[in-house]
Every structure is written in C-alpha cells, then in structure tokens.
N, C-alpha and C positions, 0 to 999 in steps of 0.2 A: 339210019344213023342219027337223024335228028330226034327220033322217038327215044332212042337209048340215052342220048345226051340229056333230054328233058327229064327222063326218069332218074338219072343220076343226080341232076340238079335238084330235083324235088327231095330225093333221099338225103342229100347233103344238107338241105334246108331243115328237114324234120329232125335230124339227129340232135342238134343243139337244143331244140325245143323239148325233145324227149328227155334228154339229160337234165335240162332245167326242171322239167316236171318231176322227174324222179328225185332230184335233189330237194325240190320243194316238199314232196311227200315225206322224204326222210327227215327233214327239219321239222315238219309239222308233227310227225309221230314223236320225235324227241321232245318237242315242246309240250305235247299232250302228256307224255310220261312225266315231265318235270312239273307240270301244273297239278297232275294227280298226286305226285309226291308232296307238293306243297299243301294240298288239301289234307292229305293223310297226316302230315306232320302237325298241322293246325289241330286236327281232331285228336291226335295222340296227346298233344299238349293240353287240350281242354280236358281230356279224360284224366291225365295225370294231376291236373289242378283239382278236379273233383275228388280223386282218391286221396290226395294230400289233405284236402279240407275234411274229408270223412275220417281220416286217421287222427287229425287234430281234434275233431269233435269227439271221437271215441276216447282219446286220452283225457280230455276235459271231463267227459262223462265218468270215466274211471276215477279220476282225481276227486271229483265231487262226491262220489259214493264212498271213497276211502275216507274223506274228511267226515262224512256223515257217520260212518261206522266207527271211526275213532271217537267222535263225540258220544255216540251211543255207548261204547264200551266204557268211556270215562264216567258217564252218568250212571251206568250199571254198577261200576266199581264203587262209586261214592254212595250209592244206595245200600250196597252190602256193608260197607264200613259203618255207615250211620246206624244200621240195624244192629251190628255187633256191638257198637258203643252203647246203644240203648240197652241191649241185653246185659252187658257188663255192669251198667249202672243199676239196673233192676236187681241183679244178683247181689250187688254190694248193699243195696237198701234192705234186701231180704235178710242178709246175714246180720246187719245192724239191728234189725227188729228182734232177731233171735237173741242177740247179746243183751238187749234191753229187757227181755222177759225175766221176771223174778224166778230164782231157782227154787222156789218153795216146793215142799213135798207134803202131801196130805197123809197124816198118820192114820194107820189102820185102827180098828176098834180093839184088836188084841193088844196093840202097843199102848193105847190109851188106858186100857184096863190094867196093864202091868204098872203103868206110872201111878195110877190111883192106889193100887195095892201097895206100891213102894211107899207112898206118902202115908198111907194108913198104918203100915207096920212101923214106920219111923215115929209116928205120933204115939204109938203104943209102947215104944221103947224096945221093940224087937229089932234091934239094929242088924243082927246077923242075918235074919231072914230078909230084912229090907235090902241088905247089900246083895244077897243072892238074886232077889227079884230085879234089882237095878241092873245087875249084870245081864240077866235075861233080856230086859228091856233095851239095853244098849246094843246087844247083839242083833235083836230084832230091828232096831232103828237103822243100824248100819246096813242090814240086808235090804230093808225097804228103800233106803236112800240109793243103794247101788242099783236096785231094780228100777227105781224111778229114773235114775240117770241114764240107764240103758234104754229105757222106753223113750225118754226125751231125745236121746241121740238117734234112735231108730226113726222116730217121728220126724226129726229134723232132716235126716238123710233122705227119707221118702219125699218130703216137701222139696228138697233141693233137686232130687231126681225128676220130680214132676215139672219143676220150673225149667230145668235143663232140657227136658224132653219137649216142652212147649216152645222153648226158644229155638231148638234144633228144627222143630216142625215149621216154625215161621221162617227160619232161614232157608230151609229146603224149598218151601213154597215160593219164596222170592227168587231163589236161583232157578227154579223150574220155570217161573214166569219170564225171567230174563232170557233163558235158553229158548223158550218158545218164541219170544219177540225177536230174538236174534235170528232164528230160523226163518221167520216171516220176512224179515228185512233182507236176508240173503235170497229168498225166493223172489221178492220184489225186484231185487237187483238183477237177477238172472232174467226175469221176464222183460224188464226194461232194456237190458242188453240185447236180448233176442229181437225185440221189436226194433231197436235202433239198427242192428245188423240187417234185418230183413228190409227195413226202409231204405237203407243205403244200397242194398242189392237191387231193389226195385228201381231206385233212381239211376243206377248205372245201367240197368237193362233198358230203361226208357231212353237214356242218353245214347246208348249204343244203337237202338232202333232209329233214333232221330239222326244220328251221324250217318247211318247207312242210307237213309233216304236223301240226306243232304249230299252225300257223295255221289249218288246216282244222278241227282239233279245237276250237281257241279260238273260231273263228267259229260252230261249232255250239253251243258252250257259251254264247256271248253271246246267240245267238238264243233258246236255251232259257231263259236267265235273264230276258231282257227280255220274252219272251212270257208269262211267268208271274211277275209282280211279287210276288204274295202268297207264292208258294212260295219265291222268291228271298229275300224278307225273312225267312222262317222259317229258310232255310238259313244266313243270316247270324247269326240269333239262336242257332242250334244250334252253329255252329262259329266258330272264330277267323276274323275278317274277313280277316286277312292270309293265312291258309291258303286261304281260299276264293278270294281274288284270284290267288294263285299257282297254284291248281288250274285256275282259269278260263283263265289265260294259257297253260297247257299243254294245255287241252282235256279235262282229267280232273276233272270235278266230283265232290264227295263225294255220298253217297246223300242223297236228300231226307229231311228230318227228319220225325219223327212229331209230331203235334199235342201241344201242352202242354210240349214240351221247349224249353229255352232255354240258349244258351251263356253261360257265366260266365267271367270272367277269373280270373287266378291269385289264390287266397285261402288262408287258413289253415284247417286242419281244424276241424270243429265242436267236438271235445273238446280243443282246444288250450287250455292254461292257462299264461299268462305267468309267468315266475319272479318271485320277490320279492313275492308276494301283491298283484300289480297288478291291479286290476279297475276298469273304467270310467274309466281314466285317472288313478286315485288309488292311492297306496301306503298300505297298512294301517299304523296307528301302532304303534310298538314298545312292548312292555310294559317297565315299569321293573323294577328288581331287587326292589323291595318287592312289586309286584304279582305277580311270578313266585313269591315265597316265600309269599305269602298264600294259604292254601288256600281253595278255593271250596266 
C-alpha cells in the first residue's frame, strides 16, 4: 500500500514539471519562429533598399544618356543647318558672278568678212548690193548671238549642276557621319546599360548569399540563446543589449560572460570632480572679503 501511494505521489509531482517543460518548449519554439521572422524582415528590408537604390541609379543613368543624346541631336542639327546656309551663300555668290560676266560674243570670220564687204560696197556707191550684204550679216549675227546665248546658258546650267552635286555630296557625307556617330552612341549606351544591369545582378546575388549565411548564423545564435536563458541573461548583463542584438542578427555572438560581471551604461569616472565645488547637487557658499582677510 505504501509503495503504491509513493508512486502516485511521485507521479503527481512530475506532472506539473512535465507540463511546465512542455509549455516552455512551446514558448521557446514560438520565440524562435518570431526571431527568425524578424531576421527575415530585416533582410527583406535590406534587399528592398538595395533594389530601390538600383532603380534610382538606373533612372539617373537613363536620364543622363537622354540629356546627352538630346545635346548630340541638337549639335548635329545645327551642323546640318550651318552647312545648308553655307551652300546657299555659295550658290548666291556663284549666280552673282555669272551676272557680272560681260555678255560679249566673239564674231565669226564669215560675219567679219560680210561687214568688210558691206563697207567696201558702200564706199563704191553700190548701195543696193551693200544693203543685201548687210541683211545677210545681220541674219548671221542674230544666229551667232542666239547660238552663243544658248551655249552660255548650257554652260551655266552645267556649272550649277556641278555645284549642286558637290553640295549634295557634302551634305550626304555629313548626314552619313552623323548617322554613324549616332549608331556608335546608341551602342555605347546599350553596352553601359548591360554592364550596369549585370553589376546590379551580381550585387544582389552577393547580398543574397551574404544574407543566407547570416540567416544560418542568426538561427544558430537564436537557438543557442533560447536554449540557455540564464547564460543569455548574463550575456545581456555583461554587454550592451543593442550590441548583443546586432551580433545575434549576424550570427556572431560575443563570448559568454564570467560570473559576477555586469554591463553598465555610460557613466562618469569614479575620480571625476565637477567644477565650481558642486557636491551632492549643492554649490559651496562663497567667502566674503572679510572672511578671506580674517586669519584662522
């Protein structure tokens, strides 16, 4: 009978301890989950900040290139306009030179011979024959003038065409050079953009690896702290709590403290003496002139 009562007594004593132990394990697991979530949230926040910084950097990169290309297009447009103005000025000067040229026409030998014959007949008094020769000479002169005018016109047209062709060739060369330079700038922009994107990808990949290692260390630190609550409390007493939390987040805990040591916040040294004879929150009274002169 006594054996059975002792067994019941021991069983009743162990039940509360078992329940307390189970409750402690349940709370410890919940705390571990909560701490892991805090670490995950901190890492997600860090990754979001990096992504936002990269987005802002890419926007600034695009805006800088847009400004550069706008300046390039403006410079190219001004170069084309200056060349066109120069071509118009050259063409106007060419036409002015043509207008200033004398419209003289060199008479042929046949026409000169008819004019001499006309004069000779007139001197001999053979006016009828002279008049006929004059008519022939006038017709020949008109024909030669028309021919010369046609030749001058054709020659001028050919000169204008050559000048126009040379100007069009120069303009085409300038436009081709601008197009080539524009293509090179676009390729440079694409290369710079690809390098920036790849650099950001590498940065995120390195950060992800770093966060993975930190999470594993932090998980081990959280398990170590929660499995030894007394040691963890002494760790907080010995070190700055903010420093301990930061070390736990990176998985690098400080050394466990020795017994009897306790962390203290910032304070003045023991031998510090405030100025002005202040002690205990009171200022020492000043001595009067009579007291200072009175010998003791």
